[in-house]
Structures are given as structure tokens and as C-alpha cells.
mmCIF file of the protein (N, C-alpha, C, O) and its ligand, coordinates in Angstrom:
data_MODEL
# 
_entry.id   MODEL 
# 
loop_
_entity.id 
_entity.type 
_entity.pdbx_number_of_molecules 
1 polymer     1 
2 non-polymer 1 
# 
_entity_poly.entity_id                      1 
_entity_poly.type                           'polypeptide(L)' 
_entity_poly.nstd_linkage                   no 
_entity_poly.nstd_monomer                   no 
_entity_poly.pdbx_seq_one_letter_code       MVEETTRDDMTWYACEKCGLMFDDPDDAAQHEENCDAEDPSYLQ 
_entity_poly.pdbx_seq_one_letter_code_can   MVEETTRDDMTWYACEKCGLMFDDPDDAAQHEENCDAEDPSYLQ 
_entity_poly.pdbx_strand_id                 A 
# 
loop_
_entity_poly_seq.entity_id 
_entity_poly_seq.num 
_entity_poly_seq.mon_id 
_entity_poly_seq.hetero 
1 1  MET n 
1 2  VAL n 
1 3  GLU n 
1 4  GLU n 
1 5  THR n 
1 6  THR n 
1 7  ARG n 
1 8  ASP n 
1 9  ASP n 
1 10 MET n 
1 11 THR n 
1 12 TRP n 
1 13 TYR n 
1 14 ALA n 
1 15 CYS n 
1 16 GLU n 
1 17 LYS n 
1 18 CYS n 
1 19 GLY n 
1 20 LEU n 
1 21 MET n 
1 22 PHE n 
1 23 ASP n 
1 24 ASP n 
1 25 PRO n 
1 26 ASP n 
1 27 ASP n 
1 28 ALA n 
1 29 ALA n 
1 30 GLN n 
1 31 HIS n 
1 32 GLU n 
1 33 GLU n 
1 34 ASN n 
1 35 CYS n 
1 36 ASP n 
1 37 ALA n 
1 38 GLU n 
1 39 ASP n 
1 40 PRO n 
1 41 SER n 
1 42 TYR n 
1 43 LEU n 
1 44 GLN n 
# 
loop_
_struct_asym.id 
_struct_asym.entity_id 
A 1 
B 2 
# 
loop_
_chem_comp.id 
_chem_comp.type 
_chem_comp.mon_nstd_flag 
ALA 'L-peptide linking' y 
ARG 'L-peptide linking' y 
ASN 'L-peptide linking' y 
ASP 'L-peptide linking' y 
CYS 'L-peptide linking' y 
GLN 'L-peptide linking' y 
GLU 'L-peptide linking' y 
GLY 'peptide linking'   y 
HIS 'L-peptide linking' y 
LEU 'L-peptide linking' y 
LYS 'L-peptide linking' y 
MET 'L-peptide linking' y 
PHE 'L-peptide linking' y 
PRO 'L-peptide linking' y 
SER 'L-peptide linking' y 
THR 'L-peptide linking' y 
TRP 'L-peptide linking' y 
TYR 'L-peptide linking' y 
VAL 'L-peptide linking' y 
ZN  non-polymer         . 
# 
_pdbx_entity_nonpoly.entity_id   2 
_pdbx_entity_nonpoly.name        ? 
_pdbx_entity_nonpoly.comp_id     ZN 
# 
_pdbx_nonpoly_scheme.asym_id         B 
_pdbx_nonpoly_scheme.entity_id       2 
_pdbx_nonpoly_scheme.mon_id          ZN 
_pdbx_nonpoly_scheme.ndb_seq_num     1 
_pdbx_nonpoly_scheme.pdb_seq_num     101 
_pdbx_nonpoly_scheme.auth_seq_num    101 
_pdbx_nonpoly_scheme.pdb_mon_id      ZN 
_pdbx_nonpoly_scheme.auth_mon_id     ZN 
_pdbx_nonpoly_scheme.pdb_strand_id   A 
_pdbx_nonpoly_scheme.pdb_ins_code    . 
# 
loop_
_atom_site.group_PDB 
_atom_site.id 
_atom_site.type_symbol 
_atom_site.label_atom_id 
_atom_site.label_alt_id 
_atom_site.label_comp_id 
_atom_site.label_asym_id 
_atom_site.label_entity_id 
_atom_site.label_seq_id 
_atom_site.pdbx_PDB_ins_code 
_atom_site.Cartn_x 
_atom_site.Cartn_y 
_atom_site.Cartn_z 
_atom_site.occupancy 
_atom_site.B_iso_or_equiv 
_atom_site.pdbx_formal_charge 
_atom_site.auth_seq_id 
_atom_site.auth_comp_id 
_atom_site.auth_asym_id 
_atom_site.auth_atom_id 
_atom_site.pdbx_PDB_model_num 
ATOM   1   N  N  . MET A 1 1  ? 21.466 4.873   22.600 1.00 0.00 ? 1   MET A N  1 
ATOM   2   C  CA . MET A 1 1  ? 21.495 3.404   22.541 1.00 0.00 ? 1   MET A CA 1 
ATOM   3   C  C  . MET A 1 1  ? 20.339 2.916   21.675 1.00 0.00 ? 1   MET A C  1 
ATOM   4   O  O  . MET A 1 1  ? 19.177 3.189   21.974 1.00 0.00 ? 1   MET A O  1 
ATOM   5   N  N  . VAL A 1 2  ? 20.653 2.202   20.614 1.00 0.00 ? 2   VAL A N  1 
ATOM   6   C  CA . VAL A 1 2  ? 19.629 1.719   19.701 1.00 0.00 ? 2   VAL A CA 1 
ATOM   7   C  C  . VAL A 1 2  ? 18.831 0.594   20.349 1.00 0.00 ? 2   VAL A C  1 
ATOM   8   O  O  . VAL A 1 2  ? 19.394 -0.302  20.979 1.00 0.00 ? 2   VAL A O  1 
ATOM   9   N  N  . GLU A 1 3  ? 17.537 0.655   20.188 1.00 0.00 ? 3   GLU A N  1 
ATOM   10  C  CA . GLU A 1 3  ? 16.680 -0.385  20.742 1.00 0.00 ? 3   GLU A CA 1 
ATOM   11  C  C  . GLU A 1 3  ? 16.383 -1.444  19.698 1.00 0.00 ? 3   GLU A C  1 
ATOM   12  O  O  . GLU A 1 3  ? 16.045 -1.126  18.558 1.00 0.00 ? 3   GLU A O  1 
ATOM   13  N  N  . GLU A 1 4  ? 16.511 -2.715  20.093 1.00 0.00 ? 4   GLU A N  1 
ATOM   14  C  CA . GLU A 1 4  ? 16.277 -3.819  19.173 1.00 0.00 ? 4   GLU A CA 1 
ATOM   15  C  C  . GLU A 1 4  ? 14.858 -4.341  19.370 1.00 0.00 ? 4   GLU A C  1 
ATOM   16  O  O  . GLU A 1 4  ? 14.418 -4.579  20.495 1.00 0.00 ? 4   GLU A O  1 
ATOM   17  N  N  . THR A 1 5  ? 14.154 -4.515  18.257 1.00 0.00 ? 5   THR A N  1 
ATOM   18  C  CA . THR A 1 5  ? 12.774 -4.990  18.320 1.00 0.00 ? 5   THR A CA 1 
ATOM   19  C  C  . THR A 1 5  ? 12.578 -6.070  17.271 1.00 0.00 ? 5   THR A C  1 
ATOM   20  O  O  . THR A 1 5  ? 13.033 -5.929  16.136 1.00 0.00 ? 5   THR A O  1 
ATOM   21  N  N  . THR A 1 6  ? 11.902 -7.149  17.649 1.00 0.00 ? 6   THR A N  1 
ATOM   22  C  CA . THR A 1 6  ? 11.606 -8.206  16.685 1.00 0.00 ? 6   THR A CA 1 
ATOM   23  C  C  . THR A 1 6  ? 10.129 -8.160  16.319 1.00 0.00 ? 6   THR A C  1 
ATOM   24  O  O  . THR A 1 6  ? 9.258  -8.157  17.189 1.00 0.00 ? 6   THR A O  1 
ATOM   25  N  N  . ARG A 1 7  ? 9.866  -8.124  15.026 1.00 0.00 ? 7   ARG A N  1 
ATOM   26  C  CA . ARG A 1 7  ? 8.484  -8.082  14.569 1.00 0.00 ? 7   ARG A CA 1 
ATOM   27  C  C  . ARG A 1 7  ? 8.382  -8.842  13.254 1.00 0.00 ? 7   ARG A C  1 
ATOM   28  O  O  . ARG A 1 7  ? 9.148  -8.592  12.322 1.00 0.00 ? 7   ARG A O  1 
ATOM   29  N  N  . ASP A 1 8  ? 7.439  -9.766  13.183 1.00 0.00 ? 8   ASP A N  1 
ATOM   30  C  CA . ASP A 1 8  ? 7.251  -10.565 11.969 1.00 0.00 ? 8   ASP A CA 1 
ATOM   31  C  C  . ASP A 1 8  ? 8.551  -11.230 11.525 1.00 0.00 ? 8   ASP A C  1 
ATOM   32  O  O  . ASP A 1 8  ? 8.896  -11.224 10.344 1.00 0.00 ? 8   ASP A O  1 
ATOM   33  N  N  . ASP A 1 9  ? 9.270  -11.807 12.502 1.00 0.00 ? 9   ASP A N  1 
ATOM   34  C  CA . ASP A 1 9  ? 10.529 -12.501 12.220 1.00 0.00 ? 9   ASP A CA 1 
ATOM   35  C  C  . ASP A 1 9  ? 11.597 -11.591 11.648 1.00 0.00 ? 9   ASP A C  1 
ATOM   36  O  O  . ASP A 1 9  ? 12.592 -12.064 11.099 1.00 0.00 ? 9   ASP A O  1 
ATOM   37  N  N  . MET A 1 10 ? 11.400 -10.302 11.771 1.00 0.00 ? 10  MET A N  1 
ATOM   38  C  CA . MET A 1 10 ? 12.450 -9.365  11.353 1.00 0.00 ? 10  MET A CA 1 
ATOM   39  C  C  . MET A 1 10 ? 12.908 -8.589  12.571 1.00 0.00 ? 10  MET A C  1 
ATOM   40  O  O  . MET A 1 10 ? 12.118 -8.269  13.459 1.00 0.00 ? 10  MET A O  1 
ATOM   41  N  N  . THR A 1 11 ? 14.196 -8.291  12.598 1.00 0.00 ? 11  THR A N  1 
ATOM   42  C  CA . THR A 1 11 ? 14.712 -7.493  13.696 1.00 0.00 ? 11  THR A CA 1 
ATOM   43  C  C  . THR A 1 11 ? 14.858 -6.051  13.234 1.00 0.00 ? 11  THR A C  1 
ATOM   44  O  O  . THR A 1 11 ? 15.474 -5.767  12.207 1.00 0.00 ? 11  THR A O  1 
ATOM   45  N  N  . TRP A 1 12 ? 14.281 -5.157  14.010 1.00 0.00 ? 12  TRP A N  1 
ATOM   46  C  CA . TRP A 1 12 ? 14.356 -3.732  13.708 1.00 0.00 ? 12  TRP A CA 1 
ATOM   47  C  C  . TRP A 1 12 ? 15.164 -3.037  14.788 1.00 0.00 ? 12  TRP A C  1 
ATOM   48  O  O  . TRP A 1 12 ? 15.261 -3.492  15.928 1.00 0.00 ? 12  TRP A O  1 
ATOM   49  N  N  . TYR A 1 13 ? 15.738 -1.916  14.378 1.00 0.00 ? 13  TYR A N  1 
ATOM   50  C  CA . TYR A 1 13 ? 16.551 -1.158  15.312 1.00 0.00 ? 13  TYR A CA 1 
ATOM   51  C  C  . TYR A 1 13 ? 16.006 0.264   15.370 1.00 0.00 ? 13  TYR A C  1 
ATOM   52  O  O  . TYR A 1 13 ? 15.987 0.986   14.374 1.00 0.00 ? 13  TYR A O  1 
ATOM   53  N  N  . ALA A 1 14 ? 15.567 0.639   16.557 1.00 0.00 ? 14  ALA A N  1 
ATOM   54  C  CA . ALA A 1 14 ? 14.901 1.928   16.694 1.00 0.00 ? 14  ALA A CA 1 
ATOM   55  C  C  . ALA A 1 14 ? 15.790 2.928   17.419 1.00 0.00 ? 14  ALA A C  1 
ATOM   56  O  O  . ALA A 1 14 ? 16.431 2.607   18.419 1.00 0.00 ? 14  ALA A O  1 
ATOM   57  N  N  . CYS A 1 15 ? 15.813 4.137   16.895 1.00 0.00 ? 15  CYS A N  1 
ATOM   58  C  CA . CYS A 1 15 ? 16.488 5.240   17.559 1.00 0.00 ? 15  CYS A CA 1 
ATOM   59  C  C  . CYS A 1 15 ? 15.781 5.519   18.882 1.00 0.00 ? 15  CYS A C  1 
ATOM   60  O  O  . CYS A 1 15 ? 14.571 5.738   18.930 1.00 0.00 ? 15  CYS A O  1 
ATOM   61  N  N  . GLU A 1 16 ? 16.571 5.504   19.950 1.00 0.00 ? 16  GLU A N  1 
ATOM   62  C  CA . GLU A 1 16 ? 15.967 5.690   21.266 1.00 0.00 ? 16  GLU A CA 1 
ATOM   63  C  C  . GLU A 1 16 ? 15.473 7.122   21.452 1.00 0.00 ? 16  GLU A C  1 
ATOM   64  O  O  . GLU A 1 16 ? 14.617 7.385   22.296 1.00 0.00 ? 16  GLU A O  1 
ATOM   65  N  N  . LYS A 1 17 ? 16.004 8.023   20.677 1.00 0.00 ? 17  LYS A N  1 
ATOM   66  C  CA . LYS A 1 17 ? 15.675 9.439   20.870 1.00 0.00 ? 17  LYS A CA 1 
ATOM   67  C  C  . LYS A 1 17 ? 14.393 9.838   20.155 1.00 0.00 ? 17  LYS A C  1 
ATOM   68  O  O  . LYS A 1 17 ? 13.562 10.555  20.713 1.00 0.00 ? 17  LYS A O  1 
ATOM   69  N  N  . CYS A 1 18 ? 14.231 9.364   18.899 1.00 0.00 ? 18  CYS A N  1 
ATOM   70  C  CA . CYS A 1 18 ? 13.059 9.821   18.148 1.00 0.00 ? 18  CYS A CA 1 
ATOM   71  C  C  . CYS A 1 18 ? 12.150 8.668   17.735 1.00 0.00 ? 18  CYS A C  1 
ATOM   72  O  O  . CYS A 1 18 ? 11.041 8.898   17.254 1.00 0.00 ? 18  CYS A O  1 
ATOM   73  N  N  . GLY A 1 19 ? 12.609 7.428   17.917 1.00 0.00 ? 19  GLY A N  1 
ATOM   74  C  CA . GLY A 1 19 ? 11.763 6.288   17.630 1.00 0.00 ? 19  GLY A CA 1 
ATOM   75  C  C  . GLY A 1 19 ? 11.794 5.817   16.182 1.00 0.00 ? 19  GLY A C  1 
ATOM   76  O  O  . GLY A 1 19 ? 11.112 4.857   15.823 1.00 0.00 ? 19  GLY A O  1 
ATOM   77  N  N  . LEU A 1 20 ? 12.587 6.494   15.347 1.00 0.00 ? 20  LEU A N  1 
ATOM   78  C  CA . LEU A 1 20 ? 12.696 6.082   13.960 1.00 0.00 ? 20  LEU A CA 1 
ATOM   79  C  C  . LEU A 1 20 ? 13.288 4.682   13.878 1.00 0.00 ? 20  LEU A C  1 
ATOM   80  O  O  . LEU A 1 20 ? 14.222 4.351   14.609 1.00 0.00 ? 20  LEU A O  1 
ATOM   81  N  N  . MET A 1 21 ? 12.731 3.849   12.972 1.00 0.00 ? 21  MET A N  1 
ATOM   82  C  CA . MET A 1 21 ? 13.160 2.459   12.920 1.00 0.00 ? 21  MET A CA 1 
ATOM   83  C  C  . MET A 1 21 ? 13.954 2.161   11.661 1.00 0.00 ? 21  MET A C  1 
ATOM   84  O  O  . MET A 1 21 ? 13.682 2.693   10.585 1.00 0.00 ? 21  MET A O  1 
ATOM   85  N  N  . PHE A 1 22 ? 14.954 1.286   11.828 1.00 0.00 ? 22  PHE A N  1 
ATOM   86  C  CA . PHE A 1 22 ? 15.819 0.884   10.715 1.00 0.00 ? 22  PHE A CA 1 
ATOM   87  C  C  . PHE A 1 22 ? 15.928 -0.632  10.702 1.00 0.00 ? 22  PHE A C  1 
ATOM   88  O  O  . PHE A 1 22 ? 15.784 -1.277  11.741 1.00 0.00 ? 22  PHE A O  1 
ATOM   89  N  N  . ASP A 1 23 ? 16.185 -1.207  9.522  1.00 0.00 ? 23  ASP A N  1 
ATOM   90  C  CA . ASP A 1 23 ? 16.402 -2.646  9.476  1.00 0.00 ? 23  ASP A CA 1 
ATOM   91  C  C  . ASP A 1 23 ? 17.893 -2.978  9.539  1.00 0.00 ? 23  ASP A C  1 
ATOM   92  O  O  . ASP A 1 23 ? 18.274 -4.148  9.510  1.00 0.00 ? 23  ASP A O  1 
ATOM   93  N  N  . ASP A 1 24 ? 18.722 -1.959  9.623  1.00 0.00 ? 24  ASP A N  1 
ATOM   94  C  CA . ASP A 1 24 ? 20.167 -2.161  9.677  1.00 0.00 ? 24  ASP A CA 1 
ATOM   95  C  C  . ASP A 1 24 ? 20.707 -1.491  10.936 1.00 0.00 ? 24  ASP A C  1 
ATOM   96  O  O  . ASP A 1 24 ? 20.538 -0.285  11.116 1.00 0.00 ? 24  ASP A O  1 
ATOM   97  N  N  . PRO A 1 25 ? 21.359 -2.268  11.812 1.00 0.00 ? 25  PRO A N  1 
ATOM   98  C  CA . PRO A 1 25 ? 21.839 -1.704  13.082 1.00 0.00 ? 25  PRO A CA 1 
ATOM   99  C  C  . PRO A 1 25 ? 22.854 -0.584  12.878 1.00 0.00 ? 25  PRO A C  1 
ATOM   100 O  O  . PRO A 1 25 ? 22.911 0.356   13.670 1.00 0.00 ? 25  PRO A O  1 
ATOM   101 N  N  . ASP A 1 26 ? 23.652 -0.684  11.820 1.00 0.00 ? 26  ASP A N  1 
ATOM   102 C  CA . ASP A 1 26 ? 24.636 0.374   11.571 1.00 0.00 ? 26  ASP A CA 1 
ATOM   103 C  C  . ASP A 1 26 ? 23.947 1.674   11.175 1.00 0.00 ? 26  ASP A C  1 
ATOM   104 O  O  . ASP A 1 26 ? 24.343 2.755   11.609 1.00 0.00 ? 26  ASP A O  1 
ATOM   105 N  N  . ASP A 1 27 ? 22.909 1.556   10.344 1.00 0.00 ? 27  ASP A N  1 
ATOM   106 C  CA . ASP A 1 27 ? 22.131 2.740   9.962  1.00 0.00 ? 27  ASP A CA 1 
ATOM   107 C  C  . ASP A 1 27 ? 21.505 3.380   11.190 1.00 0.00 ? 27  ASP A C  1 
ATOM   108 O  O  . ASP A 1 27 ? 21.517 4.601   11.344 1.00 0.00 ? 27  ASP A O  1 
ATOM   109 N  N  . ALA A 1 28 ? 20.962 2.545   12.054 1.00 0.00 ? 28  ALA A N  1 
ATOM   110 C  CA . ALA A 1 28 ? 20.305 3.058   13.254 1.00 0.00 ? 28  ALA A CA 1 
ATOM   111 C  C  . ALA A 1 28 ? 21.303 3.763   14.163 1.00 0.00 ? 28  ALA A C  1 
ATOM   112 O  O  . ALA A 1 28 ? 21.030 4.844   14.685 1.00 0.00 ? 28  ALA A O  1 
ATOM   113 N  N  . ALA A 1 29 ? 22.462 3.136   14.345 1.00 0.00 ? 29  ALA A N  1 
ATOM   114 C  CA . ALA A 1 29 ? 23.476 3.732   15.222 1.00 0.00 ? 29  ALA A CA 1 
ATOM   115 C  C  . ALA A 1 29 ? 23.971 5.047   14.647 1.00 0.00 ? 29  ALA A C  1 
ATOM   116 O  O  . ALA A 1 29 ? 24.184 6.016   15.375 1.00 0.00 ? 29  ALA A O  1 
ATOM   117 N  N  . GLN A 1 30 ? 24.152 5.070   13.338 1.00 0.00 ? 30  GLN A N  1 
ATOM   118 C  CA . GLN A 1 30 ? 24.638 6.289   12.698 1.00 0.00 ? 30  GLN A CA 1 
ATOM   119 C  C  . GLN A 1 30 ? 23.598 7.403   12.801 1.00 0.00 ? 30  GLN A C  1 
ATOM   120 O  O  . GLN A 1 30 ? 23.925 8.558   13.075 1.00 0.00 ? 30  GLN A O  1 
ATOM   121 N  N  . HIS A 1 31 ? 22.345 7.031   12.577 1.00 0.00 ? 31  HIS A N  1 
ATOM   122 C  CA . HIS A 1 31 ? 21.282 8.020   12.719 1.00 0.00 ? 31  HIS A CA 1 
ATOM   123 C  C  . HIS A 1 31 ? 21.252 8.580   14.142 1.00 0.00 ? 31  HIS A C  1 
ATOM   124 O  O  . HIS A 1 31 ? 21.166 9.791   14.346 1.00 0.00 ? 31  HIS A O  1 
ATOM   125 N  N  . GLU A 1 32 ? 21.325 7.676   15.119 1.00 0.00 ? 32  GLU A N  1 
ATOM   126 C  CA . GLU A 1 32 ? 21.195 8.107   16.503 1.00 0.00 ? 32  GLU A CA 1 
ATOM   127 C  C  . GLU A 1 32 ? 22.330 9.044   16.892 1.00 0.00 ? 32  GLU A C  1 
ATOM   128 O  O  . GLU A 1 32 ? 22.135 9.977   17.671 1.00 0.00 ? 32  GLU A O  1 
ATOM   129 N  N  . GLU A 1 33 ? 23.516 8.792   16.346 1.00 0.00 ? 33  GLU A N  1 
ATOM   130 C  CA . GLU A 1 33 ? 24.639 9.683   16.633 1.00 0.00 ? 33  GLU A CA 1 
ATOM   131 C  C  . GLU A 1 33 ? 24.334 11.102  16.168 1.00 0.00 ? 33  GLU A C  1 
ATOM   132 O  O  . GLU A 1 33 ? 24.736 12.079  16.799 1.00 0.00 ? 33  GLU A O  1 
ATOM   133 N  N  . ASN A 1 34 ? 23.619 11.193  15.059 1.00 0.00 ? 34  ASN A N  1 
ATOM   134 C  CA . ASN A 1 34 ? 23.347 12.505  14.483 1.00 0.00 ? 34  ASN A CA 1 
ATOM   135 C  C  . ASN A 1 34 ? 21.965 13.026  14.834 1.00 0.00 ? 34  ASN A C  1 
ATOM   136 O  O  . ASN A 1 34 ? 21.598 14.137  14.454 1.00 0.00 ? 34  ASN A O  1 
ATOM   137 N  N  . CYS A 1 35 ? 21.193 12.215  15.566 1.00 0.00 ? 35  CYS A N  1 
ATOM   138 C  CA . CYS A 1 35 ? 19.830 12.598  15.883 1.00 0.00 ? 35  CYS A CA 1 
ATOM   139 C  C  . CYS A 1 35 ? 19.835 13.783  16.849 1.00 0.00 ? 35  CYS A C  1 
ATOM   140 O  O  . CYS A 1 35 ? 20.504 13.756  17.882 1.00 0.00 ? 35  CYS A O  1 
ATOM   141 N  N  . ASP A 1 36 ? 19.095 14.798  16.502 1.00 0.00 ? 36  ASP A N  1 
ATOM   142 C  CA . ASP A 1 36 ? 19.052 15.964  17.386 1.00 0.00 ? 36  ASP A CA 1 
ATOM   143 C  C  . ASP A 1 36 ? 17.680 16.135  18.016 1.00 0.00 ? 36  ASP A C  1 
ATOM   144 O  O  . ASP A 1 36 ? 17.283 17.240  18.387 1.00 0.00 ? 36  ASP A O  1 
ATOM   145 N  N  . ALA A 1 37 ? 16.954 15.013  18.131 1.00 0.00 ? 37  ALA A N  1 
ATOM   146 C  CA . ALA A 1 37 ? 15.652 15.061  18.782 1.00 0.00 ? 37  ALA A CA 1 
ATOM   147 C  C  . ALA A 1 37 ? 15.879 15.088  20.294 1.00 0.00 ? 37  ALA A C  1 
ATOM   148 O  O  . ALA A 1 37 ? 15.872 14.049  20.953 1.00 0.00 ? 37  ALA A O  1 
ATOM   149 N  N  . GLU A 1 38 ? 16.078 16.276  20.823 1.00 0.00 ? 38  GLU A N  1 
ATOM   150 C  CA . GLU A 1 38 ? 16.405 16.402  22.242 1.00 0.00 ? 38  GLU A CA 1 
ATOM   151 C  C  . GLU A 1 38 ? 15.160 16.384  23.103 1.00 0.00 ? 38  GLU A C  1 
ATOM   152 O  O  . GLU A 1 38 ? 15.235 16.148  24.309 1.00 0.00 ? 38  GLU A O  1 
ATOM   153 N  N  . ASP A 1 39 ? 14.033 16.629  22.500 1.00 0.00 ? 39  ASP A N  1 
ATOM   154 C  CA . ASP A 1 39 ? 12.806 16.698  23.277 1.00 0.00 ? 39  ASP A CA 1 
ATOM   155 C  C  . ASP A 1 39 ? 11.728 15.819  22.645 1.00 0.00 ? 39  ASP A C  1 
ATOM   156 O  O  . ASP A 1 39 ? 10.833 16.320  21.965 1.00 0.00 ? 39  ASP A O  1 
ATOM   157 N  N  . PRO A 1 40 ? 11.819 14.500  22.874 1.00 0.00 ? 40  PRO A N  1 
ATOM   158 C  CA . PRO A 1 40 ? 10.854 13.569  22.258 1.00 0.00 ? 40  PRO A CA 1 
ATOM   159 C  C  . PRO A 1 40 ? 9.501  13.635  22.948 1.00 0.00 ? 40  PRO A C  1 
ATOM   160 O  O  . PRO A 1 40 ? 9.055  12.670  23.569 1.00 0.00 ? 40  PRO A O  1 
ATOM   161 N  N  . SER A 1 41 ? 8.871  14.762  22.830 1.00 0.00 ? 41  SER A N  1 
ATOM   162 C  CA . SER A 1 41 ? 7.629  14.994  23.572 1.00 0.00 ? 41  SER A CA 1 
ATOM   163 C  C  . SER A 1 41 ? 6.488  14.125  23.062 1.00 0.00 ? 41  SER A C  1 
ATOM   164 O  O  . SER A 1 41 ? 5.483  13.942  23.749 1.00 0.00 ? 41  SER A O  1 
ATOM   165 N  N  . TYR A 1 42 ? 6.648  13.591  21.853 1.00 0.00 ? 42  TYR A N  1 
ATOM   166 C  CA . TYR A 1 42 ? 5.579  12.779  21.305 1.00 0.00 ? 42  TYR A CA 1 
ATOM   167 C  C  . TYR A 1 42 ? 5.711  11.314  21.683 1.00 0.00 ? 42  TYR A C  1 
ATOM   168 O  O  . TYR A 1 42 ? 4.833  10.512  21.364 1.00 0.00 ? 42  TYR A O  1 
ATOM   169 N  N  . LEU A 1 43 ? 6.806  10.952  22.364 1.00 0.00 ? 43  LEU A N  1 
ATOM   170 C  CA . LEU A 1 43 ? 6.936  9.579   22.828 1.00 0.00 ? 43  LEU A CA 1 
ATOM   171 C  C  . LEU A 1 43 ? 6.003  9.352   23.993 1.00 0.00 ? 43  LEU A C  1 
ATOM   172 O  O  . LEU A 1 43 ? 5.834  10.216  24.854 1.00 0.00 ? 43  LEU A O  1 
ATOM   173 N  N  . GLN A 1 44 ? 5.388  8.156   24.009 1.00 0.00 ? 44  GLN A N  1 
ATOM   174 C  CA . GLN A 1 44 ? 4.446  7.897   25.077 1.00 0.00 ? 44  GLN A CA 1 
ATOM   175 C  C  . GLN A 1 44 ? 5.062  7.017   26.151 1.00 0.00 ? 44  GLN A C  1 
ATOM   176 O  O  . GLN A 1 44 ? 4.403  6.694   27.139 1.00 0.00 ? 44  GLN A O  1 
HETATM 177 ZN ZN . ZN  B 2 .  ? 16.504 9.681   16.026 1.00 0.00 2 101 ZN  A ZN 1 
# 
């Protein structure tokens, strides 16, 4: 599930698995589908 974040009047979409951010929700969703970060050990 892509996370939506607003910063500086821009909406960003972050991959819930690895935290990578996109400015396009479709890009984010597509990335997340293919994201293989199964162990996000660096997430705090
Ligand atoms: Zn990812």
C-alpha cells in the first residue's frame, strides 16, 4: 500500500516496503508491486 505524504505543497507517494518516494502515484504503485524489499531493516 503506497503511503501518501505532503511536503512543500507537493504530494509524494512512498513505497511502504522500502520507503522510496515518487511524485506519481502510478509509478509508486508499480514500483511497490515489483519491490522485493522483504526485510526493511533500515526502517525506523
Ligand atoms: Zn519499494
